[in-house]
C-alpha positions in Angstrom: 31.3 8.1 13.3 28.3 5.9 12.7 28.3 3.8 9.6 25.7 1.4 8.3 25.9 -1.0 5.5 22.7 -1.9 3.4 22.7 -4.9 1.1 23.6 -3.0 -2.1 26.1 -0.3 -1.1 28.1 1.2 1.9 27.1 4.7 3.0 28.4 7.1 5.6 25.2 8.1 7.4 26.7 11.5 8.4 28.0 12.6 5.0 25.6 15.1 3.5 24.4 14.5 -0.1 24.3 17.8 -2.0 23.1 16.3 -5.3 19.8 17.7 -6.6 17.5 14.7 -6.5 14.2 14.0 -8.4 11.8 12.0 -6.2 9.9 9.4 -8.3 8.9 7.0 -5.6 5.6 8.3 -4.3 4.3 4.7 -4.1 6.8 4.2 -1.2 5.8 7.3 0.7 4.8 10.9 0.2 6.0 14.2 1.8 3.8 15.6 4.5 1.4 18.3 3.3 2.1 21.6 5.0 -1.6 22.0 5.7 -1.6 18.6 7.5 1.4 19.6 9.6 -0.4 22.8 10.7 -3.5 20.8 11.7 -1.3 18.4 13.8 0.8 21.0 15.6 -1.6 21.9 18.5 -2.0 18.3 19.6 1.7 17.9 20.3 1.9 20.7 22.9 -1.3 22.7 23.7 -3.9 19.9 23.5 -1.7 17.0 24.5 -4.2 15.1 26.7 -4.9 11.4 26.7 -8.2 10.8 24.9 -9.4 8.4 27.7 -8.8 10.8 30.5 -12.0 12.4 32.0 -10.6 15.9 32.7 -10.5 18.8 30.3 -7.3 17.9 28.6 -8.6 14.4 27.9 -11.9 15.8 26.6 -10.1 18.0 24.1 -8.1 15.1 22.8 -11.2 12.8 22.7 -13.1 15.5 20.7 -10.3 15.7 18.2 -10.1 11.9 17.9 -13.8 11.4 17.3 -14.1 14.3 14.9 -11.3 12.7 12.9 -13.0 9.4 13.0 -16.3 10.8 11.8 -14.5 12.7 9.0 -12.8 9.6 7.7 -16.0 7.5 8.1 -18.1 10.0 6.1 -15.5 10.1 3.3 -15.8 6.3 2.7 -19.5 6.1 3.5 -19.0 4.2 6.7 -20.2 4.7 10.3 -17.7 6.2 12.8 -17.7 3.0 14.9 -16.5 1.1 11.8 -13.2 3.0 11.8 -10.4 1.4 14.0 -7.2 3.5 14.3 -3.9 1.6 14.0 -0.2 2.4 13.8 -0.3 2.1 10.0 -1.4 0.0 7.0 0.8 -3.0 8.1 -0.9 -3.2 11.4 -4.3 -2.8 9.8 -3.5 -5.8 7.5 -2.3 -7.8 10.4 -5.4 -7.0 12.5 -7.7 -7.9 9.6 -6.0 -11.2 8.8 -5.3 -12.5 12.3 -8.4 -11.0 13.9 -10.8 -12.6 11.4 -8.8 -15.9 11.2 -8.9 -16.5 14.9 -12.5 -15.4 15.2 -13.8 -17.5 12.4 -11.9 -20.6 13.6 -13.5 -20.1 17.1 -17.0 -19.6 15.7 -17.1 -22.3 13.0 -13.8 -24.1 12.8 -12.6 -22.3 9.6 -8.9 -22.8 8.9 -8.5 -22.0 5.2 -7.1 -18.6 4.1 -7.1 -17.2 0.6 -4.7 -14.4 -0.5 -3.9 -13.2 -3.9 -0.4 -13.7 -5.4 0.1 -10.0 -5.8 -0.8 -8.9 -2.3 1.5 -6.8 -0.2 3.9 -8.6 2.0 2.1 -7.3 5.1 -0.8 -9.6 4.1 1.2 -12.5 2.6 3.7 -12.8 5.5 0.8 -12.7 8.0 -0.9 -15.5 6.1 2.3 -17.6 6.0 2.8 -17.1 9.8 -0.8 -18.1 10.5 -0.1 -21.3 8.5 3.3 -22.0 10.1 2.5 -21.2 13.8 -1.3 -21.5 14.1 -2.2 -24.4 11.8 -4.2 -22.5 9.2 -4.0 -23.6 5.6 -2.9 -20.8 3.2 -3.8 -20.9 -0.5 -2.5 -18.4 -3.0 -5.0 -17.2 -5.7 -3.3 -16.9 -9.1 -3.6 -13.8 -11.2 -3.9 -13.1 -14.9 -1.0 -11.6 -17.0 -1.9 -8.1 -15.8 -1.8 -9.0 -12.1 -5.6 -9.1 -11.5 -7.6 -11.8 -9.8 -10.5 -13.1 -11.9 -13.8 -13.5 -10.0 -14.3 -17.0 -11.5 -10.8 -18.1 -10.2 -11.7 -16.9 -6.7 -15.1 -18.6 -6.7 -13.7 -22.0 -7.5 -11.2 -21.8 -4.7 -13.5 -20.7 -1.8 -14.3 -23.6 0.5 -16.8 -24.0 3.3 -14.0 -23.7 5.8 -12.5 -20.6 4.3 -11.9 -18.1 7.2 -11.0 -15.0 5.1 -10.2 -13.9 1.6 -7.8 -11.0 1.2 -7.2 -9.3 -2.2 -5.3 -6.1 -2.8 -7.3 -3.3 -4.3 -4.4 -2.0 -6.5 -1.0 -3.6 -6.8 1.8 -1.7 -5.2 4.2 -3.3 -7.6 2.5 -3.1 -11.0 -0.4 -0.7 -10.4 -3.2 -2.9 -11.6 -6.6 -2.2 -10.1 -8.7 -5.2 -9.1 -12.4 -5.4 -9.5 -13.0 -5.4 -5.8 -16.8 -5.1 -5.9 -17.1 -8.2 -8.1 -14.7 -10.2 -6.0 -16.5 -9.1 -2.8 -19.8 -10.2 -4.3 -18.4 -13.7 -4.7 -17.5 -13.8 -1.0 -20.8 -12.2 0.1 -22.7 -14.9 -1.7 -20.8 -17.6 0.2 -20.8 -15.6 3.5 -17.0 -15.5 3.7 -15.3 -12.4 5.2 -13.5 -10.3 2.6 -10.6 -7.9 3.2 -8.9 -5.6 0.8 -5.6 -3.7 1.3 -6.5 -0.3 -0.2 -3.3 1.4 0.8 -2.1 2.3 -2.7 -5.6 2.6 -4.2 -7.1 4.8 -1.5 -4.8 7.7 -2.4 -6.2 7.9 -6.0 -9.6 6.2 -6.0 -12.8 7.3 -4.4 -13.7 4.7 -1.8 -17.3 3.8 -0.9 -17.3 0.7 1.4 -21.0 0.1 0.7 -20.6 0.1 -3.1 -17.4 -2.1 -2.7 -19.3 -4.4 -0.3 -16.1 -5.3 1.6 -16.0 -6.5 5.2 -12.6 -5.0 6.0 -10.4 -2.4 4.3 -6.9 -1.2 5.3 -5.4 2.3 4.8 -2.2 4.1 5.8 -1.8 7.9 5.9 1.7 8.3 4.5 0.6 7.3 1.0 -1.6 10.4 0.7 0.6 13.2 2.1 -0.2 12.4 5.8 2.1 11.3 8.6 3.9 8.0 8.8 3.0 5.6 11.6 -0.8 6.0 11.5 -3.6 4.2 9.6 -7.0 2.7 10.0 -9.0 -0.4 9.4 -12.6 -0.3 8.3 -14.5 -3.1 10.0 -18.1 -3.8 8.9 -19.1 -5.5 12.1 -16.9 -5.7 15.3 -17.8 -9.4 15.9 -15.8 -10.2 12.8 -12.6 -9.6 14.7 -10.8 -11.0 17.7 -8.5 -8.2 19.0 -4.8 -9.1 18.6 -3.3 -6.3 20.6 -4.6 -6.5 24.2 -4.6 -4.1 27.1 -7.1 -1.3 27.7 -10.5 -1.0 25.9 -9.3 1.4 23.2 -10.8 1.3 19.7 -13.9 -0.7 20.7 -11.8 -3.3 22.4 -10.2 -4.2 19.0 -6.8 -2.5 19.3 -5.4 -1.6 22.8 -3.1 1.3 23.2 -3.3 5.1 23.8 -4.4 6.7 20.5 -1.9 8.9 18.7 -4.1 12.0 18.6 -1.8 14.3 16.5 -1.2 11.7 13.8 -4.9 10.8 13.7 -5.8 14.4 13.3 -3.2 14.7 10.5 -4.5 11.6 8.8 -8.0 12.9 8.8 -6.9 16.3 7.4 -4.8 14.6 4.7 -7.8 12.5 3.7 -10.1 15.5 3.7 -7.7 17.3 1.4 -7.5 14.3 -0.8 -11.3 14.1 -1.3 -11.5 17.8 -2.2 -8.6 17.7 -4.7 -8.9 14.1 -6.0 -10.1 14.9 -9.5 -7.6 17.7 -10.0 -4.7 15.6 -8.7 -5.6 12.6 -10.9 -5.9 14.6 -14.1 -2.5 16.1 -13.5 -0.9 12.7 -12.7 -2.5 10.9 -15.7 -1.0 13.3 -18.1 2.5 12.9 -16.7 2.2 9.1 -16.2 1.1 8.6 -19.9 4.0 10.8 -21.0 6.4 8.7 -18.9 5.1 5.3 -20.1 5.1 6.3 -23.8 8.6 7.7 -23.5 10.0 4.5 -21.9 8.4 2.1 -24.4 9.4 4.2 -27.4 13.0 4.8 -26.4 14.1 1.4 -25.0 13.8 -1.6 -27.3 13.7 -4.5 -24.7 11.2 -2.9 -22.3 7.8 -4.1 -21.2 5.1 -2.3 -19.2 3.9 -4.5 -16.3 0.4 -4.4 -15.0 -2.8 -3.4 -16.9 -2.2 -0.7 -19.6 -5.3 1.3 -18.6 -6.9 -0.2 -15.4 -4.0 1.0 -13.3 -3.3 3.7 -10.7 -3.0 7.2 -12.3 0.4 7.9 -10.7 1.9 4.4 -11.3 4.2 3.1 -14.1 6.2 -0.1 -13.9 8.5 -1.8 -16.3 10.8 -4.8 -16.9 13.9 -4.7 -19.0 15.4 -7.9 -20.4 18.7 -9.1 -19.0 19.0 -6.1 -16.6 19.9 -6.1 -12.9 17.1 -4.2 -11.3 19.2 -3.2 -8.3 22.0 -2.0 -10.4 19.5 0.1 -12.4 18.3 1.7 -9.2 21.8 2.6 -8.3 22.5 4.0 -11.8 19.4 6.2 -11.6 20.3 7.3 -8.0 23.7 8.4 -9.2 22.0 10.3 -12.1 19.7 12.0 -9.6 16.5 10.0 -9.7 14.9 8.2 -6.8 12.9 5.2 -8.0 12.0 1.7 -6.8 12.3 -1.9 -8.1 8.7 -2.7 -6.9 7.5 -2.8 -3.4 9.5 -0.3 -1.2 9.5 -3.0 1.5 11.5 -5.4 -0.7 13.9 -3.1 -2.6 17.4 -4.5 -2.4 16.4 -8.2 -2.7 18.4 -9.6 -5.6 15.9 -12.4 -6.3 13.2 -11.8 -9.0 9.9 -10.4 -7.6 7.3 -13.1 -6.8 4.7 -10.7 -8.1 6.4 -10.5 -11.5 6.8 -14.2 -11.7 3.1 -14.6 -10.8 2.4 -12.5 -14.0 4.2 -15.2 -16.0 7.3 -13.2 -16.8 10.5 -15.2 -17.5 13.5 -14.9 -15.1 15.5 -12.8 -17.5 12.8 -10.2 -17.5 11.6 -10.4 -13.9 15.1 -9.4 -12.6 15.0 -6.1 -14.4 12.1 -4.4 -12.7 11.6 -0.7 -12.3 8.7 1.2 -10.6 8.3 4.9 -11.2 5.5 6.5 -9.2 4.9 10.2 -9.4 3.0 12.7 -7.2 1.7 16.2 -6.7 5.2 17.8 -6.8 6.4 16.0 -9.9 7.1 18.4 -12.8 6.9 17.7 -16.6 10.6 18.7 -17.0 11.6 16.1 -14.4 9.8 13.4 -16.4 11.7 14.6 -19.6 15.0 14.6 -17.7 14.3 11.0 -16.5 13.5 9.8 -20.0 16.7 11.3 -21.2 18.8 9.5 -18.6 17.0 6.2 -18.5 18.4 4.5 -21.7 22.0 4.9 -20.5 21.2 3.7 -17.0 19.5 0.6 -18.5 22.5 -0.1 -20.7 24.9 0.2 -17.8 22.9 -2.2 -15.8 22.9 -5.1 -18.3 23.7 -8.5 -16.9 26.4 -10.6 -18.5 24.6 -13.4 -20.4 26.4 -16.6 -21.0 26.6 -17.6 -24.7 
């Protein structure tokens, strides 16, 4: 019998869990929309050709690929040749950071990289590796108490040798939406390439790359009811990038590898549905989110909302609780039937306080007790009420022992 052991608890991987669970972690991933699955199905079996093959099967796949590319490009006001398909948002972030850094160093000797303190680890870890292994200089841009980067703070940190600036559009941990167009304007005036990770934001905000004035923008399909393992990178001009995955001439020589046609078709379908239903989805989510935030702050005395109170994603609520073990809280909620997160899904289980929360200026005794509750299209009002009913006891059971 196969057994695995995560950091927090031992589980038997083959033992079925018959509990009725409420999923409140849509910021981590979303279930595949049935309409997306139906759009993908033909490209697994009937139209399975390689898009670069010249025969009929290849032509079918290529047509599907380029139709999907145009659909996504039209939705964000881009040209089709500005959309580069990747294996997901993490690869898109990696390609943007590494590709621009290497290109700008070759062209003008640039070696300075600026990344916000609240960016996703896919961006921050890439920046750290560029510094450690490739002799770039990484500088972290501080944020205000809501987790937003101030344009004036960015402007004073840009240097002549800055290779790239990367600032997340909306924080995955605290939900705050950055003023990307204002930040991009600062970079445009200084002719510095600007990248934004729009992975969380793109599922809830209407994206227009011309209005945003960004040079690069990353997206991943599984945040908006598409398949995992597929994403795209918007690139304003190809010469911004040095390709970091070499091989064939796929994706305009920027990302080698046979394209994943069924997943690309699925991503395009999911994004098409998102555009047509965006306003309706957001209105529904805002009502539930505000009910959730109000209930938590009203019923739990030592609780704080993290992130901006209004300039935040419509599905996102995040809190800290004083002297509470965040991981213990997640386990208590899981036992009560609620799937939540302590922040970034990629860092859940880490007992150390979140660097993002510390960057907001929170004290250690608050930063340890973080909780992220992200809702989605399938969340029901009665599930929010049940969660609010169970949360106070879960918080109390997760209190840390504080020395006198």
